[in-house]
C-alpha positions as CSV (number, residue, x, y, z in Angstrom):
1,M,56.1,6.2,-53.5
2,F,58.5,8.2,-50.9
3,A,55.7,10.8,-51.9
4,K,52.8,8.9,-51.4
5,V,54.5,7.9,-47.7
6,W,55.0,12.1,-47.0
7,Y,51.4,13.1,-48.3
8,W,50.0,10.4,-45.4
9,L,52.9,10.0,-43.0
10,W,52.6,14.2,-41.8
11,R,48.3,14.1,-42.1
12,I,47.7,10.8,-40.4
13,P,49.0,12.5,-37.2
14,L,47.3,15.3,-37.7
15,Y,44.0,13.5,-38.3
16,L,44.4,12.3,-35.0
17,F,44.8,15.4,-33.1
18,L,41.6,16.6,-35.0
19,A,39.3,13.6,-34.5
20,L,40.6,14.0,-30.1
21,C,39.8,18.2,-30.6
22,V,36.2,16.9,-32.1
23,W,35.5,14.0,-30.2
24,L,36.6,16.3,-26.5
25,L,33.8,18.7,-27.7
26,V,31.3,16.1,-28.1
27,F,31.8,15.2,-25.1
28,R,32.5,18.0,-23.1
29,W,28.1,17.6,-22.3
30,V,27.4,14.1,-23.6
31,P,28.4,11.4,-21.5
32,V,31.4,9.2,-21.0
33,P,29.8,5.7,-22.3
34,T,33.6,3.5,-22.3
35,S,37.7,4.0,-21.9
36,A,40.6,2.8,-23.9
37,F,41.0,0.4,-19.9
38,M,37.4,-0.8,-20.0
39,L,37.5,-1.7,-23.6
40,A,40.7,-3.5,-24.2
41,Q,39.4,-5.1,-20.4
42,D,36.4,-6.3,-21.8
43,V,38.2,-7.4,-24.8
44,S,40.8,-9.6,-23.0
45,A,37.6,-11.3,-20.3
46,I,36.3,-12.6,-23.9
47,F,39.8,-14.5,-24.0
48,N,40.1,-14.7,-20.8
49,K,37.9,-16.2,-18.5
50,D,39.7,-15.0,-15.4
51,V,38.8,-11.7,-16.5
52,P,36.3,-10.2,-15.0
53,F,33.6,-7.9,-17.8
54,V,33.6,-4.5,-17.0
55,R,30.6,-2.5,-14.6
56,H,30.4,0.5,-14.8
57,D,27.3,3.2,-14.5
58,W,27.1,7.1,-15.5
59,V,27.2,9.5,-12.8
60,S,26.3,13.3,-13.0
61,L,29.1,14.6,-11.0
62,N,25.7,16.7,-9.3
63,E,24.6,13.2,-7.8
64,V,28.7,12.2,-6.4
65,P,28.6,13.8,-2.9
66,Y,31.1,16.4,-2.1
67,H,33.4,14.4,-0.1
68,M,33.8,11.7,-2.1
69,Q,34.8,14.7,-4.8
70,V,37.3,15.1,-2.5
71,A,38.6,12.3,-1.4
72,V,39.9,11.0,-4.8
73,I,42.6,15.2,-5.2
74,A,43.0,14.6,-1.5
75,S,44.1,10.8,-2.7
76,E,45.6,11.9,-6.2
77,D,46.2,15.3,-7.3
78,Q,45.4,18.1,-3.9
79,R,47.3,20.9,-6.8
80,F,44.2,19.7,-9.5
81,A,42.3,23.7,-9.0
82,E,45.9,25.2,-9.8
83,H,47.8,23.2,-12.4
84,W,46.7,23.1,-16.1
85,G,46.5,20.0,-16.3
86,I,50.3,19.2,-15.5
87,D,51.9,19.7,-12.4
88,V,55.2,20.7,-12.2
89,D,57.1,20.8,-9.5
90,A,55.8,17.0,-8.7
91,T,57.0,15.8,-12.4
92,R,59.8,17.2,-11.9
93,A,60.4,15.3,-8.5
94,A,59.4,12.1,-10.6
95,I,61.9,13.0,-12.6
96,A,64.6,12.8,-10.3
97,N,63.8,10.3,-8.4
98,E,63.9,8.0,-11.3
99,M,67.8,9.2,-12.4
100,R,68.6,8.8,-8.9
101,G,67.2,5.0,-9.6
102,R,64.4,5.9,-6.5
103,S,60.8,5.1,-7.4
104,K,59.5,6.1,-10.8
105,G,55.6,6.5,-9.2
106,G,53.8,10.2,-8.7
107,G,53.4,13.2,-10.8
108,S,50.6,12.5,-12.6
109,T,48.2,14.6,-12.3
110,I,44.2,13.9,-12.9
111,T,43.8,15.0,-15.6
112,Q,46.9,13.6,-17.0
113,Q,45.3,9.9,-15.7
114,L,42.1,10.9,-16.6
115,A,44.0,10.9,-21.1
116,K,45.0,7.4,-20.1
117,N,42.4,6.2,-18.6
118,L,40.3,7.2,-21.7
119,F,42.9,6.9,-24.7
120,L,46.0,5.5,-23.9
121,W,47.5,2.0,-22.3
122,Q,49.0,0.2,-19.6
123,G,52.6,0.2,-19.0
124,R,54.9,2.6,-18.8
125,S,57.7,4.1,-21.9
126,Y,58.6,7.5,-22.5
127,L,56.0,7.5,-25.2
128,R,52.8,6.9,-23.9
129,K,54.3,9.8,-20.9
130,G,54.3,12.0,-24.2
131,L,51.5,11.4,-25.3
132,E,49.3,11.5,-21.9
133,W,51.2,15.3,-20.7
134,G,49.8,16.2,-24.5
135,I,46.4,15.1,-24.5
136,A,46.1,16.0,-20.3
137,S,47.0,19.5,-22.1
138,L,44.1,19.5,-24.9
139,I,41.8,17.8,-22.2
140,E,42.5,21.3,-19.8
141,L,41.6,23.1,-23.0
142,F,38.2,21.6,-23.9
143,W,36.7,21.3,-20.6
144,S,36.5,22.4,-16.9
145,K,37.6,21.0,-13.9
146,E,33.9,20.1,-12.6
147,R,34.0,18.3,-16.6
148,I,37.2,16.0,-15.9
149,L,36.4,15.8,-12.2
150,E,33.1,14.3,-13.6
151,V,34.3,12.1,-15.7
152,Y,37.6,11.0,-14.1
153,L,34.8,10.0,-11.0
154,N,33.6,7.9,-14.1
155,T,35.9,6.4,-15.6
156,A,38.4,5.7,-12.9
157,Q,38.8,1.8,-11.9
158,F,38.0,0.9,-8.2
159,G,37.8,-3.1,-8.5
160,K,39.1,-5.3,-10.6
161,A,36.0,-5.0,-12.4
162,D,33.9,-2.0,-11.1
163,Y,35.4,1.6,-12.8
164,G,33.5,5.0,-11.6
165,V,32.4,6.1,-8.6
166,S,28.8,4.2,-8.3
167,A,29.4,0.8,-10.2
168,A,31.6,1.1,-7.4
169,A,29.5,2.0,-4.4
170,Q,26.7,-0.5,-5.9
171,N,29.3,-3.5,-6.1
172,L,32.1,-3.6,-3.2
173,L,29.9,-1.2,-0.4
174,H,26.4,-2.4,-1.1
175,K,24.9,0.8,-1.0
176,P,24.0,4.0,-4.0
177,V,26.6,6.1,-4.8
178,A,24.2,9.3,-2.7
179,K,24.5,7.3,0.8
180,L,28.0,7.4,0.2
181,S,30.0,8.9,3.5
182,A,33.3,10.4,3.7
183,A,35.0,7.5,5.5
184,D,33.0,5.3,2.5
185,A,35.7,7.8,0.1
186,A,38.1,7.6,2.2
187,L,38.5,4.0,1.5
188,L,37.0,4.1,-2.4
189,A,40.0,6.9,-2.7
190,A,42.4,4.4,-0.5
191,V,43.0,1.9,-3.1
192,L,42.9,4.0,-6.5
193,P,46.9,2.9,-7.1
194,A,46.8,-0.1,-7.9
195,P,42.9,-1.7,-8.5
196,N,43.9,-4.7,-9.5
197,R,45.6,-5.5,-6.1
198,L,44.3,-3.5,-3.2
199,N,40.8,-4.1,-2.0
200,A,38.1,-2.1,-0.8
201,Q,35.8,-5.1,0.4
202,K,38.3,-6.4,2.1
203,P,40.7,-4.0,3.4
204,S,44.2,-4.3,4.0
205,G,45.6,-2.3,7.2
206,Y,47.8,-0.9,4.1
207,V,44.3,0.5,2.3
208,R,43.2,1.8,6.7
209,A,46.1,3.4,6.2
210,R,45.5,5.0,3.7
211,Q,42.1,5.8,3.9
212,G,43.0,7.4,7.3
213,R,45.6,9.6,5.5
214,I,43.0,10.9,3.3
215,L,40.5,11.8,6.0
216,R,43.0,14.0,7.3
217,Q,44.0,15.7,4.2
218,M,39.9,15.9,3.2
219,R,39.8,18.0,6.3
220,S,42.4,20.0,5.3
221,L,41.7,20.9,1.8
222,G,39.0,21.9,3.3
223,G,35.9,19.8,1.5
224,A,33.2,21.9,-0.8
225,S,35.0,25.0,0.7
226,Y,38.2,23.6,-1.8
227,L,35.8,22.9,-5.1
228,Q,34.5,26.7,-5.1
229,R,37.5,27.2,-6.4
230,L,37.3,24.0,-9.6
231,D,34.7,27.1,-10.8
C-alpha cells in the first residue's frame, strides 16, 4: 500500500509540471481563451446571480496602442524589461514590510500576476506565493517579454466582469481598444490593483490621482522607447 502511494506521490507533481510545460509551449503562439480567475468567476456566476459572467475578447499585442502597454508597466512593474519574472528587490522590501507588520502588498511582477491569474487562486498563502514564483520563472523561460505582456493585457481584470484590455475598452470606456488615448490607458491601469472595488467608469478621487501618477511614470519610462527594450 505504501509503495503504491509513494509511486503516485512523486509522479503527480512530475506530470503536472510536464503538463504545464506543454501548455506553455502551445500557448506561446495560440491565443489564451480563459484563465483560472475567469473560470472561477463564471462558475460562481452560475450559482450566484450577483456575480456577473465574464466578458472577454482577445486582441493581439500589435492592436494595443503603445501607451496602453506602457501604462500597465508603469502601474504594475516598472522593472519588467530587466527582471526574469521575480523582482528580487521589490520582493525583499515586501517581505521586510510584512515582518514589520506593515502592508503585505507589493513585490509581484507582471509575470507573477500572470502566473496567478492563469493557474492559481485568489487569496494569500505561502503555498500560493511559492507556486506563483515557480510558474512565473517557467513563463519567463518559455515566453518572450512581448508574449507575457500580450497575455497579461488579455487576462488582467479591469472591472467586475471585464477581463482583458479589449473588453475593458469596449464595455467600460465605450470605444475600441485601438482608440484608447494615453489618459484612457492610465485610467484603466489605475484600477488594476483592485478592479472589483475601483471603477474606471465612475473614477473616484483616488483613481484620478493614480491616473495622474501613472501618466507621469509613462512619460518617465519613455513610451515606445521602453518597449524596444523588451526585444
